[in-house]
Each structure stands twice: as C-alpha cells, then as structure tokens.
C-alpha positions in Angstrom: 116.4 -12.7 118.5 115.3 -13.8 122.0 116.5 -17.3 121.1 120.0 -16.1 120.3 120.2 -14.1 123.6 119.0 -17.2 125.5 121.6 -19.4 123.9 124.3 -16.8 124.6 123.3 -16.6 128.2 123.2 -20.4 128.5 126.7 -20.8 127.0 128.1 -18.0 129.2 126.6 -19.8 132.3 128.1 -23.1 131.3 131.5 -21.6 130.7 131.3 -19.8 134.1 130.5 -23.0 135.9 133.4 -24.8 134.2 135.8 -22.0 135.1 134.6 -21.9 138.8 135.0 -25.7 139.1 138.5 -25.5 137.8 139.4 -22.6 140.1 137.9 -24.4 143.1 139.9 -27.5 142.3 143.1 -25.6 142.1 142.4 -23.9 145.4 141.6 -27.2 147.0 145.0 -28.6 145.8 146.8 -25.5 147.1 145.3 -26.0 150.6 146.5 -29.6 150.8 149.0 -30.0 153.6 152.0 -32.3 153.6 152.7 -34.4 156.7 156.4 -34.0 157.3 158.4 -37.1 158.3 160.4 -37.0 161.4 164.0 -36.2 160.5 166.5 -39.0 160.8 169.5 -38.9 163.0 172.6 -37.6 161.2 174.6 -40.7 161.9 171.8 -43.1 160.9 172.5 -45.0 157.7 169.9 -46.7 155.5 170.6 -50.4 155.0 170.4 -51.6 151.5 169.5 -55.1 150.2 170.6 -56.2 146.7 168.1 -58.0 144.4 170.0 -61.2 143.3 168.3 -61.2 139.8 168.7 -57.6 138.7 171.5 -56.5 141.0 169.6 -53.3 142.0 169.9 -52.2 145.6 166.7 -51.5 147.6 166.4 -49.9 151.0 165.3 -52.3 153.8 162.3 -51.3 155.8 
C-alpha cells in the first residue's frame, strides 16, 4: 500500500514539474518584446529588382 502511494506522489510530482515548465515557457514568450522598425516616410517607395531567371521581383536593400 505504501508503494502505491509513493508511486502516485512521484507521478503527481513529475506531472506538476512538466506543467510548471510549460507555463513558465509560455510566460517567457509573452514577455518577449518586439523592436519596432522606424516608420518609413509616406512618399518613400521600395525599389524592386527582377530576377532574370524566375521573373520574380525582390526588394533592393
């Protein structure tokens, strides 16, 4: 009987640790901050360059 209680407590402890680890990971992700980019001027246009092979346009950096 003591063995069953010990196994039950052990399983409950492991499940508690897994749950806490998951919750802490989600809280860490929620605290992450985004660095906003500086806004572009309204009249500023992005120049595009066409790939000669595929014909797809890519922005120039």
